[in-house]
Each structure stands twice: as structure tokens, then as C-alpha cells.
N, C-alpha and C positions, 0 to 999 in steps of 0.2 A: 391675629393669633391663629395658629393651625387648629385643626379639629380638637376640641377640648377633651374628648375621650377617644383614645385610639386603642382599641382592644388588641392585645397581643404585643404591643410595643412598650418598652420600658418608659415609665414616666421620668422625665428629667427635671432638674431644678431650674426654676425660672431665673433669668439673669437679674442682677441687682437693680438696674435701671427700671426694668419692668415692674419689679416688686415695689420699688419706691413710688413709681407713678401710680400704681394701683392703690397703694396705701393712702396717698393724698386724696383719692376720690372716695374713700370710705367714711371720712369724718365730716359731719354726722351722716348717717344715724349710728355708726359704730362709736362706742365709747373708748377713749384711750384710758386703759386701766393702769393704775399706779403699781409700784412695788411697795408692799407694806411689810414692816418688820413683824415677824411672827412673835406674838407675845408669849407663846409657850416656850420659846427658847430661853427665856429668863435672862440672867446676867452672864450666862456662860458664853463668852465671845467666841469660843472655839466651835460653837454649834449655831452660828449665825444662819438664819433662814429668812428669806424674803418671800412673800406671797404675791402672786399675780392673780387678783380676784376677778376672773372672767364671769363670776356670778353676777357682776354688776352690769353685764350687757343687757339689752332690752328684753331678751328672751331667757336670760339667766344662764347663758353658756357662750363659749367661744364660737359655737357653730354659726352664729349670725355673720361673723366675719367672712367666711368662705361662701356661704349661701347668698348673702347679699351681693358679693362681688360677682358671683355667677349670674344671678338674676338681673342685676343692673347692666350686665354685659350683653344681654339679649336685646334684640330689636323689639319694637312695640308689637309687631305682628307675631313674633315668636312668643312673647309673653301672653298675648291674647289667646293663644292656643291652650293656656293653662299650664301650671307648673306641677311637676311630680318629683318624688324622691322616695328613698327607702331609708327607714330610720327606726331605732329603738325608742326615739322620743325627742332628743334635742335637735337633730337636723330637721325633723318634722315640724317642730315649733318654729324654727328659724324660717323654714319655707312658708309656713302659714303666715308668719308676720310679714314676709316679703310679698306674699299674695295680697294681703290687706293693704300694704303700703302702695303697691302698684295697681290695685284694683282689679286683680285677676284671680281665678280659681287656683287652689293649691290642693293637690291630692298626695297623700302620704301612705305608702305601704308600710304597715307596722306589724310586729309580732303580737299575737293575741295575749302574750305573756308580759307585754310592756306594762309598767306601773300605771294604774288607773289615773293618777294625777297627771302623767305625761299625755295620755290619750285625751283627757278632758282639756288640758291646756291647748292642745292642737285645735280642738273644736272651738274653744273660747276665742282663739285668734282668727277664726273663720276658715280654718283648714278642714279637709275631709279625711279622716283616718280610714284606711282600708285594712281591717284586721284579718290576718291570716296566720296559720301555724308558723312557728319560728323557722322551721326547716324551709318553708316556702319562700321566706324572705331571702335567704342565702341562695336558693335555687334561682330566684328571679335575677339576682346579681350575677351569679356564675354563668347563667345561660343568656345574659344580656337581653332579657325579655323586654326591657324598656324600649328597645329599638322598634317594637311593634305598637307602641303607644302613640297617640296623637299629641301628647303633651310635651313641653320642653322639660327634659329630664335633667336633674342635677345629681350627678353621682357623688356620694359623700366622701370618696377617697381618691379616685383616679381622675377626677375632673380638674384640668389644669387651672381653670378659673377659681375653683375652690381653694387650691393650693396658694394661689396668689393672694386671696383674702386672708388665709391663715398666716401667710408670711408677715402680715402687718404686726402680728403678736411678737414675732421674733425681732422685727425692727424696733419695736417699742422697748423690748428688753435690752437690745444692744444700745439704744440711746441712753437708757437709764443707768446701765452698768458702767458706761463710759465715765459717769460722774461719781459712781459709788465705789468703784474698784479699779484704780488706775494701774495696778500691778497685780500679778497673780492670776490664778485661774478661777472661773466661776462655774459651778456645776448646775446645769439647768435640767430640771426633772419634768418630763413631758409624758402624760398618760398616752398610751397607744392602744387603739382598737384596730381600725382599718389602716391607720397611718397617715391620715390627711393632715392632722395638726402637726405631727412630728415632721412630716415632709416639708410643709410650708414654713413653720417657725424655725426649724433647724437649718433649712436652706438659707433663710435670711441671715441668721446668726453667722453661718459660715461665710456667706458672701460679704458681710460687713467686717470680717476678720476679728470678730469678738473673741477674747480669750476664754472660750467656753469648752466644757466637756458635756456632751449631750448624753443624758441618761434616759432611756426609754423605760417607762414604768408599766408593768402588767400585774394582774392578780395571779397568784400561784395556780388558781383554778382555770386560767385561760391563757397559757403562755405561748401564744402563736408565734410572736416574733422571736422570743428566746429560743424556741425549738427550731425555727427556720434558720436562725443564725448558727446554731450548733450543727445543723446538717447542710448548711450552705445552699438551701433551696426551700421554697415555700412548702409547708406541710399543714395538715389539718389536725387540730387538737380537740379534745373534749373541753367544753366550756361549762363550768359550774361555779358561778360567782355572783355575788350581789352587785357587782359593778356592771350593771346592765348596759350602761353607755359605752363600754369598751369590750363587751362580750362578743368579740368577733373571732370565730374559730380558725381563721386562716389569714395569711397575708397574700394578696394577689400577686400573680406573676409580674404584673405591670409595676407594682409598687416595690417589690422586694429589692431590686438592685439599688434604688435610691436610698431606701431605709438602711440597707447594709452599709452604704458609703457614708451615711450621716451619723450613725449611732456609735458612740464610744463604749457604751455598756448598757445592759438591761438589768433593772432591779425588779425582782419578783416579790410581791407583798402578800402576806397572809391576811385573811379576812379580818381577824381580830385587830391587826394593826390599822387597817382601814377604818374600822368602827371607832377605834381610839382617836384617829385623826379627825373624823367627823365631829366627835364630841369636843375635842380640843378646839377646833375651829369655831364651833358654836359658842362654847362657854368662855373661851379666852379671846378669840379674835373677832367675835360677833359676826361670823360669816356662816351662812347655812350652805352646806355642800352635800351633794349626793355622793355615793361611794366612789364612782369613777372620777368625781371632782376632787375628792379628798385624798385619793391614793398617792398623788405625787408628794404631798406633805408626809405621808406615812413613810415613803421611800427616803425622803430627805432626812427624816429623823432617825432612820435606821442605818444611815451610811456609816461606813467605817472611818473614812478620812474626813475629819471635821475641821481641817485646817483651812478649807476654802469656803468662800461665800456660796450659799446654795439658793437657787431660785426654784420655787415649786409653783407650777401653774395649777390654780384651783379652777378646773375647767368647766364645772357646771354645778347648779344648785337645785335641780328639780328632784328633790328627794321625796319619797313616799312619806307623808306625815306620820304614818304608823311606825315606819322604820326609824324616823327621827326621834319619835317619842320613846321608842324602845332603847335606842342608843343613849339618849339623855338620861333615862331612868336607870341606867346601869350603875352598879356599885351603890345601890341604895339611894341615889339622888332622885 
């Protein structure tokens, strides 16, 4: 494979053979997550929703797919230099897990505003969080400061190895949908922050020829992709949302062309709808999801056209216990 991170050059979709080859090498430790019928949909067949529970991955999020693919692709000597990444929490946990798995150090640059439970989870997995002001995290990425580090850096969005790992999620959906829906369209709802999950999973679905409509999901408080598509260029937006896992204020120049080509629509979700989805997942589906993990369900439930099967990726479950308690205690419960 060519340089996994090429600054200034558009990221392109991996070819299908490469995606399928990479996927075969992921299991285990990656879990193949099923599609589960959303219990909240009730008996209304016009509102059919299936959930892809990535909260069942070893670190509680889909991030392990891409990070493990990237780290396992390194040589032994590269891994011995130590691993590093930038993360609001879930990529950091995935990297820390990989560090423990391969017996090497893992360093994670994280915003000091990250939920305490995510920071502690990184430490519990043997990783070393490096807490800095949130603005410095994005400056580190924008200025490619990782090039000055001695460690093997895993970029959470534009690393081609990471996209290959995330493609496995799309391949799994394509395999399952083939048996579930032999005719008609399937709407696949994918949360988007930096775009790594969307780029990998949607590329796989497109390459397989699955009859899908790709819907990128963002909070109304951080609509970086929606605004970029409106202006046909990457833009920076203000980010004010509880969805810390996807609170990325811009789409990179490298990712934008691919995301533009893959996405059919963008769904913007209000915070109240996301909280409702967290609550519904916990009480009805028995799944604990963080805000960025539940937002795809909120988007699927709010869709106008309910004639098609919907797949909502429940991308992560590292929710702050205090927030979960607050959400569950809503409405007097």
C-alpha cells in the first residue's frame, strides 16, 4: 500500500478486493456485529429500523476496526516505537487496546474537555492520555505535527489503513442486507465527525453494489459536512453539541471529495432527539449508547420516507454515567 497518509491529496476509496482481504484479517479480535430489529419501532412496519450495535466491540465502539487494521499493518519495529493518535475518546481507547494487545506503548492526545470516563478508560487499557485544550487538538491535526513525533501515528480520518478497517462494517451490512431485503432500497444512517467511518463503510457498500442510500448524520450544533456540501468546499463551523465523539468542526481537504461522492443526504439532528434515542436504546433495546452513538437512530426515526428499511449504526457506548442517569431520569422516570 502507498503512504497511508498523504497530506494535500484526496483520499480515494479502497478497491473491493483490498477491502475484503483486510476484513478477513480482522476477525478476531474484531466482533462481527449483527443487525438487530429496533424494538422501539413497534408493530409499524412502515418504520422498520435495524440497529448495528458497534457498542459490542471490545472497546465499545467501531473505532477498533480501523485502528486495529492500521496497527496490525505496521512492522514490529514500527510498533516498538510506540503508537499515537488524536481523539476525543473512542479512537484513544482503541489505540490503547491495540497497544496492550501488541505489547507496546500507546499515547493519545485528547482534549481536556473529554468526558472523564473516556479518559479513565484509556488509562485502564494501558494508554497514556495527553490532555490539552480542545483547540490544540485540531491545530495538531491541521498542522500535521505528528510528523515530528517518534511514534507510529494513526490518523483517525485520512489514514487509508483506518478506512480499510472501517470498510468491514459496510461489508457486514451488505452481507446481511442481501438476505433481509432482496428488492427495494435500504437507507443506511452513519454518524460523521471527521468522516472515517462514513468513507470506509460507504465505500464498501458502494463497491458491493448494495441498494443503499447513504445518509450522513450530524448534530445541528456541529454541521461541518452539511455546510461543506452546501458550499461545495470544506468549511469550519462552530461546534456546540453533547455528541463529543463527532464534534469535529471541519472536513479536511483530503476527505471532502470522497465524502461528497459517497453521501446521498445529510440528516441534522437536534440534541433533544439524540437524548430521546439514548433513552430508547437503553430502555427498549437494552443498549447503552453515547450521544454520537445514538444519533443515527434519532435520524432514522425522524426520516420522512418510511417506506424503506433503515439501518442505524450505533457507533459507540462510552457515555458519561452522569449524562446517562440524567437522560434515563427524564420524564419522571
